[in-house]
N, C-alpha and C positions, 0 to 999 in steps of 0.2 A: 137876426138880432139876438134872439135867445141863445143861440149857439155861442155867440161871442161872449155873452154874459157868463155862460157856464165855463167856457175856456178861460176867461179871466179869473173866475173863482178857482179853477183847478190850479192855475199859475200861482195865485195867492196862497193856496193850501200847500203847494210844493215849497214855496219860499218859507213858510212856517216850519215845515219839516226840516229844511236845511238849517234854519236857525237853531232848532232843537239839537240836531246832529252836532253843530258847531259848539254849542254849549256843553254837550256831553264830552266831546273830544278834548276840551280844555280842562276837564276835571281829572284830578289825579286818582288813579285806581291801583296804585301799588306797582305799576309797570311804567318804565320810562318811555316817553314818547315826545318828540319835538313839539307837538301840539300843546303840551303843558305850558310852554313859554309864549304862546300866541298873544295872550293878553298883557304881557309884561312890556311896558314902555320904558325906554332908556332915554335919559336926558343927554342927547348927543349934540354938542355945540349949541345948546339952547333950544333944540327941537326935540319933542317927544318922538322917538323912533322905535319901532318894534325890534326886539332882539334878533329875529330871523333876518332882518335887513342889515345887521351889523356884524354878523358872525355866521360861521358854519356850525350847524348843530348836528351831532351824530349820536347814535345809540350803540356803543360797542358791546354792551351787556344789557340784560333785561332790566336791571335796576340802576343803570348809570347813563347820564347824559353828559356829553362833552361839548363845551362851547368854545370854539376857536375864533376869537375876534379877528377881523381883517385889519383893523386899526388897533394896535396894542395899547394906545393911549385911552381907549374906551373901556378897557378891562375893569377899572375901578367903578365906573358908572354902571356897567352891566351887573357887577356884584352888588352894588348898592340897590339897584332896581329889584334884583332877585330877593334881597333881604327884606325890602319893603313890601313885597308881594305877599299874597295870602297862600303861597305854596307850602310854607312850613319847611323849606329845605334850605340848609346852610351851604353856600357855595364854597368850594375849596379851589384856590388858585395856586399855580406853580410858576406864574410869570408869563407863560405862553398859552395855556388853556385853563378854562374853568371847569371843574368837575362837580356835577350834582348827583349825589347818591340818593336815589329815591328809596326811602325807608319802607319797610313792611307796614301795612295798615293795621292799626289795632282794631279790635272788635268794635270798640266805641266809635272810632273814626269811620269804620265801615257803615255802622248804623246811621251816623250823621249824613254820610254821603248818600245813602239810600233815600233818606228823607228829602235831600236836596234834589236828587234826580227825579224822584216821583213828583215833586212840586213843579220842576221844569217841564216834565212830560204833561202834567195836568194843564199848565199854562199853554202848552202847544195845542192840546185838545180843545181848550176854551177858544183859542184863536181860530181854530178850524171851524168850530161851531158858530162863531161870530160871522165868519165868511158865509157859512150856510144860511144864517139868519138874514144877512144882507141880500143875498141872492134871492131867497124866497120872498123878501119884501119887494124886490124889483120885479119878480115874476107876478106877484099879486097886483102890483101897480099896473103892469102891462095888461093883465086880465081885466082890471077895472076900466082901463082906457080903451078896451075893445081890440087890442093888438093880438091877443091870443084867446082861445076859447077856454072854457072851464076844464074840458078834457085835456087840452094841451098843458094847462097849469098843473094838473095832477101828474101828468106824465113827466113834465120837467122837474117837478118837486121830487118825484121818486128818483129821477136820474141824479139830482143834486144830493139826495140822501144816500144813494149808493156810493157816490163819489166821496161824501163825507165819511161814511163807514170805512171805505177803503183807506183813506188818509189816516184816520184814527187808528186803524189796525197797523198801519205802517209805523206810527209813533209808538204803539204798544210793542211792536217787534224790536224797535231801536232801544226802548226802555229795558226790555227783557235781556237783550244782549249786554247792555251796560251793567245791569244788575248782576249777571253772571260774571262779568269781568271784575266787578268790585268784590264779590263774595269769594272769588277764587283766591286760595291761600298760597 
């Protein structure tokens, strides 16, 4: 029973890390990547639809995204959605494709992005610690009900702590990689 609880905790912690990774990939870091458009929803025949389901998105150069809609009538809606988004990039259309030139980040914008990613990473760490707290509460309850001994409780709590430390280190590594990407000129 205890092993299942710890496995479930590990699964929840891994989900938290995936959420942090996804948040980081959708943040602009001066380099063009199709993930920048993941959160942009286009009003396609009255239905909010992600851009990547309406068009082919390519990266021909390090700072250029090219969006080629499958349905040419959706071009104006895609452009409108990009303009409304918080990307801060103005789309340029030639009738067949939309080009997004990703500008260099200013030092001020880099500092703002650093604050945002550190906040997101801390939210991930807190979520992992919350999972640890819940598991430790479950273990203490099991010990009080006589399901596990006090020695088993300590051993399992140590195991959960090592798992927590490993997951938080994972988030720190992801944060470090993203910081380097943002600070790269």
